[in-house]
C-alpha positions in Angstrom: 1.8 12.0 19.9 2.9 9.5 18.2 2.1 5.4 19.8 4.8 4.0 20.7 6.0 1.0 18.6 6.7 -2.7 19.5 8.4 -5.4 17.8 8.3 -9.1 18.3 11.3 -10.8 17.3 13.5 -13.4 17.3 17.0 -14.9 16.9 18.5 -15.1 13.3 15.1 -13.7 11.8 15.4 -11.8 8.7 11.5 -10.8 8.3 12.5 -9.6 12.4 15.4 -7.5 10.4 13.3 -6.3 7.6 10.5 -4.6 9.4 13.9 -2.9 12.0 15.5 -1.8 9.3 12.1 -0.4 7.7 11.4 1.5 11.1 14.5 2.6 11.1 14.9 3.9 7.2 12.0 5.9 7.8 12.8 7.6 11.2 10.8 6.3 13.7 11.6 4.8 17.0 10.9 1.3 18.5 10.8 -1.7 21.7 12.3 -4.9 20.3 11.0 -7.7 22.2 13.0 -10.7 21.5 11.1 -13.5 21.9 13.9 -16.3 22.0 15.6 -13.8 24.9 12.5 -13.0 27.0 9.9 -15.6 28.1 7.7 -12.3 29.3 7.6 -11.3 25.5 6.4 -14.8 24.4 4.0 -14.7 26.8 2.8 -11.3 25.4 2.9 -12.5 22.2 0.9 -15.3 22.9 -1.4 -13.5 25.1 -2.3 -11.4 21.0 -2.9 -14.2 19.3 -0.2 -14.7 17.1 2.9 -18.1 17.5 5.1 -16.5 14.7 7.3 -13.5 14.4 7.3 -11.0 13.5 4.5 -9.2 14.9 5.1 -5.3 14.9 2.2 -3.3 17.2 1.7 0.0 16.2 -1.3 1.2 18.8 -4.6 -0.6 18.5 -2.4 -2.4 14.4 -1.1 -5.6 14.4 1.9 -6.1 11.9 2.6 -10.3 11.4 5.5 -10.8 8.7 6.9 -8.0 7.5 4.1 -6.5 5.7 5.9 -3.0 4.1 2.7 -1.7 3.1 0.6 -2.4 6.2 3.6 -1.2 8.5 3.0 2.2 6.5 -0.3 2.7 6.3 -0.5 2.5 10.4 2.4 4.6 10.9 0.7 6.9 9.2 -2.4 6.8 11.2 -0.5 6.7 14.0 1.0 10.1 13.4 -2.5 11.5 12.8 -3.2 10.9 16.4 
């Protein structure tokens, strides 16, 4: 079973758009949590140890920024679980 993918994003954030576009292009659905519009999402992001966006959470993987290779690797690993 595939693990949930969560993207912590914000308004007018090009790297956030790149992460979401990459996931869509590769057929992955995700939950978007906009830290500019949702105080709870912002608190979750801080509790994960991050202060900037985007952050993509795939299973136990937490990926800061738009790192195509790390995201692809985490997606491959999560597909096996």
